[in-house]
ZARO-660258 format. One record per residue (C-alpha): residue in three letters; x, y, z. Coordinates in nm, 3 decimals. Last residue first. Example, Ala and Ser with C-alpha at 12.3 -4.5 7.8 and 13.67 -1.06 7.14 Angstrom:
residues 2
[SER [1.367 -0.106 0.714]];
[ALA [1.230 -0.450 0.780]];
This chain:
residues 368
[UNK [2.066 -0.154 0.249]];
[UNK [1.760 -0.172 0.026]];
[UNK [1.802 -0.327 -0.317]];
[UNK [1.798 -0.076 -0.603]];
[UNK [1.471 0.038 -0.756]];
[UNK [1.430 0.037 -1.137]];
[UNK [1.186 -0.254 -1.155]];
[UNK [0.977 -0.098 -0.879]];
[UNK [0.907 0.209 -1.091]];
[UNK [0.767 0.001 -1.373]];
[UNK [0.554 -0.200 -1.130]];
[UNK [0.442 0.121 -0.958]];
[UNK [0.336 0.277 -1.286]];
[UNK [0.146 -0.036 -1.386]];
[UNK [-0.042 -0.038 -1.054]];
[UNK [-0.146 0.327 -1.087]];
[UNK [-0.237 0.280 -1.453]];
[UNK [-0.458 -0.016 -1.372]];
[UNK [-0.617 0.157 -1.076]];
[UNK [-0.708 0.472 -1.273]];
[UNK [-0.704 0.775 -1.042]];
[UNK [-1.027 0.930 -0.924]];
[UNK [-0.880 1.112 -0.620]];
[UNK [-0.965 0.798 -0.419]];
[UNK [-0.720 0.616 -0.645]];
[UNK [-0.445 0.874 -0.594]];
[UNK [-0.485 0.857 -0.216]];
[UNK [-0.487 0.477 -0.229]];
[UNK [-0.169 0.453 -0.434]];
[UNK [0.003 0.724 -0.225]];
[UNK [-0.064 0.527 0.095]];
[UNK [0.071 0.203 -0.051]];
[UNK [0.387 0.357 -0.198]];
[UNK [0.460 0.546 0.126]];
[UNK [0.392 0.242 0.343]];
[UNK [0.622 0.026 0.131]];
[UNK [0.885 0.301 0.140]];
[UNK [0.873 0.310 0.521]];
[UNK [0.893 -0.068 0.538]];
[UNK [1.195 -0.063 0.310]];
[UNK [1.146 -0.149 -0.056]];
[UNK [1.370 -0.365 -0.274]];
[UNK [1.354 -0.685 -0.071]];
[UNK [1.639 -0.918 -0.168]];
[UNK [1.648 -1.225 -0.389]];
[UNK [1.974 -1.381 -0.507]];
[UNK [1.795 -1.714 -0.528]];
[UNK [2.030 -1.920 -0.310]];
[UNK [2.161 -1.669 -0.056]];
[UNK [1.878 -1.418 -0.035]];
[UNK [1.613 -1.689 -0.056]];
[UNK [1.792 -1.882 0.220]];
[UNK [1.834 -1.573 0.439]];
[UNK [1.459 -1.504 0.442]];
[UNK [1.417 -1.533 0.820]];
[UNK [1.056 -1.443 0.888]];
[UNK [0.907 -1.263 1.188]];
[UNK [0.575 -1.299 1.368]];
[UNK [0.492 -1.187 1.720]];
[UNK [0.161 -1.165 1.908]];
[UNK [-0.002 -1.459 1.727]];
[UNK [-0.376 -1.397 1.696]];
[UNK [-0.656 -1.467 1.946]];
[UNK [-1.006 -1.358 1.859]];
[UNK [-1.075 -1.009 1.999]];
[UNK [-1.228 -0.882 2.324]];
[UNK [-1.333 -0.513 2.298]];
[UNK [-1.059 -0.253 2.354]];
[UNK [-1.050 -0.121 1.996]];
[UNK [-0.752 0.115 1.990]];
[UNK [-0.805 0.455 1.829]];
[UNK [-0.632 0.599 1.522]];
[UNK [-0.649 0.943 1.363]];
[UNK [-0.644 1.109 1.022]];
[UNK [-0.652 1.487 1.069]];
[UNK [-0.622 1.551 0.693]];
[UNK [-0.283 1.375 0.685]];
[UNK [-0.254 1.042 0.504]];
[UNK [0.118 1.012 0.571]];
[UNK [0.076 1.076 0.943]];
[UNK [-0.215 0.828 0.960]];
[UNK [-0.007 0.566 0.776]];
[UNK [0.277 0.603 1.028]];
[UNK [0.040 0.582 1.325]];
[UNK [-0.121 0.265 1.192]];
[UNK [0.219 0.105 1.125]];
[UNK [0.341 0.189 1.475]];
[UNK [0.026 0.048 1.633]];
[UNK [0.043 -0.276 1.435]];
[UNK [0.400 -0.322 1.549]];
[UNK [0.697 -0.305 1.315]];
[UNK [0.939 -0.555 1.158]];
[UNK [1.234 -0.395 0.976]];
[UNK [1.531 -0.535 1.171]];
[UNK [1.494 -0.880 1.015]];
[UNK [1.502 -0.758 0.657]];
[UNK [1.160 -0.798 0.502]];
[UNK [1.015 -1.139 0.418]];
[UNK [1.020 -1.413 0.158]];
[UNK [1.053 -1.762 0.308]];
[UNK [1.097 -2.069 0.089]];
[UNK [0.986 -2.434 0.114]];
[UNK [1.125 -2.698 -0.124]];
[UNK [1.162 -2.773 -0.493]];
[UNK [1.478 -2.577 -0.574]];
[UNK [1.703 -2.869 -0.676]];
[UNK [1.388 -3.054 -0.786]];
[UNK [1.370 -2.868 -1.119]];
[UNK [1.679 -2.671 -1.223]];
[UNK [1.554 -2.452 -1.510]];
[UNK [1.180 -2.474 -1.454]];
[UNK [1.207 -2.457 -1.075]];
[UNK [1.471 -2.184 -1.102]];
[UNK [1.242 -1.962 -1.308]];
[UNK [0.954 -2.026 -1.068]];
[UNK [1.177 -1.920 -0.777]];
[UNK [1.257 -1.588 -0.941]];
[UNK [0.887 -1.528 -1.003]];
[UNK [0.793 -1.610 -0.644]];
[UNK [1.066 -1.379 -0.516]];
[UNK [0.940 -1.096 -0.736]];
[UNK [0.594 -1.156 -0.590]];
[UNK [0.746 -1.131 -0.241]];
[UNK [0.875 -0.777 -0.308]];
[UNK [0.590 -0.652 -0.527]];
[UNK [0.336 -0.686 -0.244]];
[UNK [0.513 -0.434 -0.023]];
[UNK [0.636 -0.584 0.303]];
[UNK [0.533 -0.593 0.671]];
[UNK [0.690 -0.863 0.893]];
[UNK [0.445 -0.843 1.187]];
[UNK [0.454 -0.734 1.551]];
[UNK [0.146 -0.729 1.773]];
[UNK [0.146 -0.433 2.015]];
[UNK [-0.160 -0.262 1.864]];
[UNK [-0.371 -0.580 1.895]];
[UNK [-0.686 -0.418 1.752]];
[UNK [-0.723 -0.104 1.542]];
[UNK [-1.011 0.139 1.499]];
[UNK [-0.957 0.409 1.237]];
[UNK [-1.100 0.750 1.319]];
[UNK [-1.343 0.878 1.055]];
[UNK [-1.301 1.110 0.755]];
[UNK [-1.443 0.851 0.514]];
[UNK [-1.109 0.820 0.332]];
[UNK [-0.937 0.782 0.671]];
[UNK [-1.169 0.501 0.779]];
[UNK [-1.145 0.306 0.457]];
[UNK [-0.768 0.356 0.444]];
[UNK [-0.711 0.228 0.797]];
[UNK [-0.925 -0.084 0.746]];
[UNK [-0.755 -0.153 0.412]];
[UNK [-0.410 -0.121 0.578]];
[UNK [-0.489 -0.337 0.883]];
[UNK [-0.678 -0.628 0.737]];
[UNK [-1.012 -0.714 0.893]];
[UNK [-1.216 -0.666 0.577]];
[UNK [-1.047 -0.688 0.239]];
[UNK [-1.009 -0.374 0.026]];
[UNK [-0.657 -0.431 -0.108]];
[UNK [-0.593 -0.218 -0.416]];
[UNK [-0.268 -0.049 -0.320]];
[UNK [-0.005 -0.244 -0.137]];
[UNK [0.058 -0.450 0.176]];
[UNK [0.178 -0.805 0.238]];
[UNK [0.210 -0.932 0.592]];
[UNK [0.499 -1.177 0.556]];
[UNK [0.555 -1.433 0.285]];
[UNK [0.575 -1.812 0.289]];
[UNK [0.640 -1.994 -0.039]];
[UNK [0.593 -2.360 -0.129]];
[UNK [0.772 -2.546 -0.407]];
[UNK [0.665 -2.814 -0.656]];
[UNK [0.886 -2.939 -0.941]];
[UNK [0.868 -3.133 -1.265]];
[UNK [1.222 -3.255 -1.337]];
[UNK [1.142 -3.521 -1.592]];
[UNK [0.903 -3.723 -1.376]];
[UNK [1.137 -3.926 -1.154]];
[UNK [1.295 -3.626 -0.985]];
[UNK [1.102 -3.627 -0.658]];
[UNK [0.782 -3.504 -0.820]];
[UNK [0.518 -3.769 -0.743]];
[UNK [0.541 -3.891 -0.384]];
[UNK [0.798 -3.647 -0.245]];
[UNK [0.638 -3.340 -0.400]];
[UNK [0.286 -3.462 -0.330]];
[UNK [0.371 -3.513 0.038]];
[UNK [0.547 -3.178 0.065]];
[UNK [0.244 -3.004 -0.082]];
[UNK [0.017 -3.194 0.160]];
[UNK [0.230 -3.079 0.453]];
[UNK [0.249 -2.715 0.346]];
[UNK [-0.126 -2.703 0.293]];
[UNK [-0.170 -2.847 0.643]];
[UNK [0.043 -2.564 0.786]];
[UNK [-0.179 -2.322 0.596]];
[UNK [-0.491 -2.480 0.746]];
[UNK [-0.339 -2.455 1.094]];
[UNK [-0.278 -2.083 1.053]];
[UNK [-0.633 -2.021 0.930]];
[UNK [-0.794 -2.244 1.195]];
[UNK [-0.619 -2.061 1.482]];
[UNK [-0.329 -2.203 1.686]];
[UNK [-0.102 -2.311 1.402]];
[UNK [0.172 -2.562 1.339]];
[UNK [0.479 -2.625 1.130]];
[UNK [0.817 -2.690 1.287]];
[UNK [1.109 -2.458 1.203]];
[UNK [1.352 -2.555 0.925]];
[UNK [1.218 -2.291 0.683]];
[UNK [1.333 -2.021 0.922]];
[UNK [1.110 -1.836 1.165]];
[UNK [1.254 -1.523 1.323]];
[UNK [1.339 -1.564 1.690]];
[UNK [1.107 -1.415 1.951]];
[UNK [1.165 -1.670 2.230]];
[UNK [0.799 -1.760 2.279]];
[UNK [0.733 -1.985 1.984]];
[UNK [0.434 -2.029 1.755]];
[UNK [0.424 -2.330 1.524]];
[UNK [0.478 -2.205 1.171]];
[UNK [0.209 -2.176 0.903]];
[UNK [0.150 -1.809 0.996]];
[UNK [0.415 -1.691 0.749]];
[UNK [0.166 -1.801 0.485]];
[UNK [0.093 -2.045 0.199]];
[UNK [0.157 -1.979 -0.169]];
[UNK [0.207 -2.296 -0.372]];
[UNK [0.448 -2.250 -0.665]];
[UNK [0.405 -2.522 -0.928]];
[UNK [0.659 -2.589 -1.203]];
[UNK [0.676 -2.789 -1.527]];
[UNK [0.313 -2.792 -1.643]];
[UNK [0.269 -2.946 -1.989]];
[UNK [0.193 -3.289 -1.842]];
[UNK [-0.125 -3.177 -1.668]];
[UNK [-0.239 -3.460 -1.436]];
[UNK [0.006 -3.376 -1.156]];
[UNK [-0.093 -3.010 -1.178]];
[UNK [-0.459 -3.106 -1.138]];
[UNK [-0.357 -3.317 -0.837]];
[UNK [-0.163 -3.036 -0.674]];
[UNK [-0.445 -2.790 -0.738]];
[UNK [-0.697 -3.033 -0.589]];
[UNK [-0.484 -3.094 -0.280]];
[UNK [-0.455 -2.715 -0.237]];
[UNK [-0.834 -2.684 -0.246]];
[UNK [-0.854 -2.970 0.002]];
[UNK [-0.636 -2.779 0.249]];
[UNK [-0.701 -2.408 0.205]];
[UNK [-1.055 -2.424 0.071]];
[UNK [-1.194 -2.713 0.275]];
[UNK [-1.004 -2.605 0.586]];
[UNK [-1.127 -2.246 0.571]];
[UNK [-1.482 -2.342 0.475]];
[UNK [-1.498 -2.574 0.776]];
[UNK [-1.341 -2.315 1.008]];
[UNK [-1.617 -2.060 0.945]];
[UNK [-1.627 -1.787 1.211]];
[UNK [-1.278 -1.854 1.348]];
[UNK [-1.141 -1.871 0.993]];
[UNK [-1.311 -1.537 0.922]];
[UNK [-1.096 -1.376 1.191]];
[UNK [-0.775 -1.517 1.041]];
[UNK [-0.851 -1.406 0.684]];
[UNK [-0.703 -1.575 0.375]];
[UNK [-0.959 -1.825 0.253]];
[UNK [-0.741 -1.929 -0.036]];
[UNK [-0.658 -1.908 -0.407]];
[UNK [-0.287 -1.827 -0.447]];
[UNK [-0.157 -2.126 -0.645]];
[UNK [0.093 -2.022 -0.912]];
[UNK [0.120 -2.266 -1.203]];
[UNK [0.395 -2.267 -1.467]];
[UNK [0.418 -2.414 -1.818]];
[UNK [0.044 -2.391 -1.867]];
[UNK [-0.183 -2.611 -2.083]];
[UNK [-0.474 -2.364 -2.048]];
[UNK [-0.737 -2.619 -2.153]];
[UNK [-0.591 -2.887 -1.923]];
[UNK [-0.577 -2.639 -1.636]];
[UNK [-0.941 -2.545 -1.684]];
[UNK [-1.057 -2.905 -1.711]];
[UNK [-0.863 -3.012 -1.402]];
[UNK [-1.004 -2.721 -1.202]];
[UNK [-1.361 -2.790 -1.311]];
[UNK [-1.323 -3.157 -1.220]];
[UNK [-1.167 -3.080 -0.881]];
[UNK [-1.438 -2.839 -0.766]];
[UNK [-1.291 -2.712 -0.435]];
[UNK [-1.074 -2.483 -0.647]];
[UNK [-1.395 -2.293 -0.729]];
[UNK [-1.458 -2.157 -1.078]];
[UNK [-1.482 -1.831 -1.270]];
[UNK [-1.223 -1.845 -1.549]];
[UNK [-1.037 -1.531 -1.655]];
[UNK [-0.807 -1.505 -1.956]];
[UNK [-0.567 -1.224 -1.875]];
[UNK [-0.529 -0.853 -1.951]];
[UNK [-0.897 -0.760 -1.985]];
[UNK [-0.998 -0.955 -1.673]];
[UNK [-0.721 -0.771 -1.488]];
[UNK [-0.904 -0.446 -1.558]];
[UNK [-0.739 -0.251 -1.275]];
[UNK [-1.065 -0.172 -1.094]];
[UNK [-1.208 -0.517 -1.165]];
[UNK [-0.926 -0.727 -1.020]];
[UNK [-0.826 -0.454 -0.772]];
[UNK [-1.153 -0.472 -0.580]];
[UNK [-1.426 -0.220 -0.493]];
[UNK [-1.642 -0.395 -0.385]];
[UNK [-1.510 -0.700 -0.206]];
[UNK [-1.527 -1.079 -0.251]];
[UNK [-1.404 -1.091 -0.609]];
[UNK [-1.568 -1.370 -0.812]];
[UNK [-1.434 -1.723 -0.750]];
[UNK [-1.101 -1.805 -0.904]];
[UNK [-0.912 -1.926 -1.210]];
[UNK [-0.660 -1.714 -1.398]];
[UNK [-0.496 -1.768 -1.736]];
[UNK [-0.191 -1.558 -1.816]];
[UNK [0.024 -1.524 -2.128]];
[UNK [0.354 -1.377 -2.008]];
[UNK [0.503 -1.053 -2.140]];
[UNK [0.680 -0.934 -1.825]];
[UNK [0.417 -0.662 -1.774]];
[UNK [0.155 -0.933 -1.812]];
[UNK [0.320 -1.126 -1.531]];
[UNK [0.323 -0.821 -1.304]];
[UNK [-0.046 -0.747 -1.371]];
[UNK [-0.132 -1.111 -1.303]];
[UNK [0.070 -1.108 -0.980]];
[UNK [-0.102 -0.787 -0.863]];
[UNK [-0.441 -0.952 -0.923]];
[UNK [-0.333 -1.261 -0.730]];
[UNK [-0.222 -1.051 -0.433]];
[UNK [-0.552 -0.865 -0.405]];
[UNK [-0.783 -1.151 -0.498]];
[UNK [-0.941 -1.210 -0.840]];
[UNK [-0.635 -1.408 -0.954]];
[UNK [-0.694 -1.677 -0.690]];
[UNK [-0.545 -1.954 -0.900]];
[UNK [-0.285 -1.843 -1.154]];
[UNK [-0.192 -2.039 -1.470]];
[UNK [0.109 -1.921 -1.670]];
[UNK [0.195 -1.971 -2.037]];
[UNK [0.531 -1.808 -2.119]];
[UNK [0.513 -1.567 -2.414]];
[UNK [0.799 -1.353 -2.279]];
[UNK [0.868 -1.483 -1.929]];
[UNK [1.209 -1.647 -1.983]];
[UNK [1.322 -1.370 -2.215]];
[UNK [1.331 -1.117 -1.934]];
[UNK [1.524 -1.339 -1.691]];
[UNK [1.459 -1.191 -1.348]];
[UNK [1.756 -1.080 -1.138]];
[UNK [1.599 -0.739 -1.068]];
[UNK [1.833 -0.565 -1.313]];
[UNK [1.722 -0.813 -1.575]];
[UNK [1.371 -0.674 -1.543]];
[UNK [1.496 -0.318 -1.589]];
[UNK [1.677 -0.409 -1.912]];
[UNK [1.384 -0.616 -2.038]];
[UNK [1.127 -0.334 -2.024]];
[UNK [0.790 -0.449 -2.162]];
[UNK [0.531 -0.170 -2.151]];
[UNK [0.181 -0.272 -2.055]];
């Protein structure tokens, strides 16, 4: 991939920081992890990924050739010995932990797997990081759903209490707690500035996500097959954002963790501007209009597992202290995502499509 330091610097990222930097990514076979690996390779980093095989077919990891751009290790984060060995062999400077059971509905079906993966898996990553002296910074990716629900509609800030009604949300709150415990127990400044931070993003969208029970993949599958898309909870509101926006925040934070250590070792929100949240129904209608070809949406009236009706993130701290801002509006995020899928279904190359959007993203100004 082309390396463009001038554009990178325009985003607030330090181009030279990432050139040749050794980075370890868990969950690199997933949608968000695959995008992160492609982004890191664009910046010139040397990437090692560890994960289970992709869970969908198709998937961005294989379609974009991530395995050809990064060293790929097939292993389970629930296997502590395998994880320690892999991290020791990679000797990374920075670790990004994205491996997870990431679906709310699946967490209802299999809560034990969800807790084992999202809680004990995170403990294993933290302990492998603790044992690897080369690693300076760890960014643990949790979720906007880690917060205790509230009824007044305010956007969650990092000071809000953790909680979770469903097993997925609760498991992410637990991951936050164990990360905080490791940070305070082992990385409070006594170990040469090694630092652990957690990040909470909104509902991330972008090309290459084919997971079940996620709104954009469900819409795209139906529209591509010429069928109506069935949606649930049309009035639920979420902080929708293009995948490259929070990933840029994670990268900025990792730079600060290496440079400033514990001063930035805390929890961080990365979400769209507060007036940009949209309902599930509005998002579905907007994607259908962009898709065209008589794409349509119907509401599934059958009983559904409970999900939070309203989620919003206050990312003021990241804006103030990291200089991070979302680059894409919700409308632009939907346009980029829809065009990616349409081009891919028209026999486009997933790797080239992702690379083109990364290059384009690095030239976009912050949204007003």
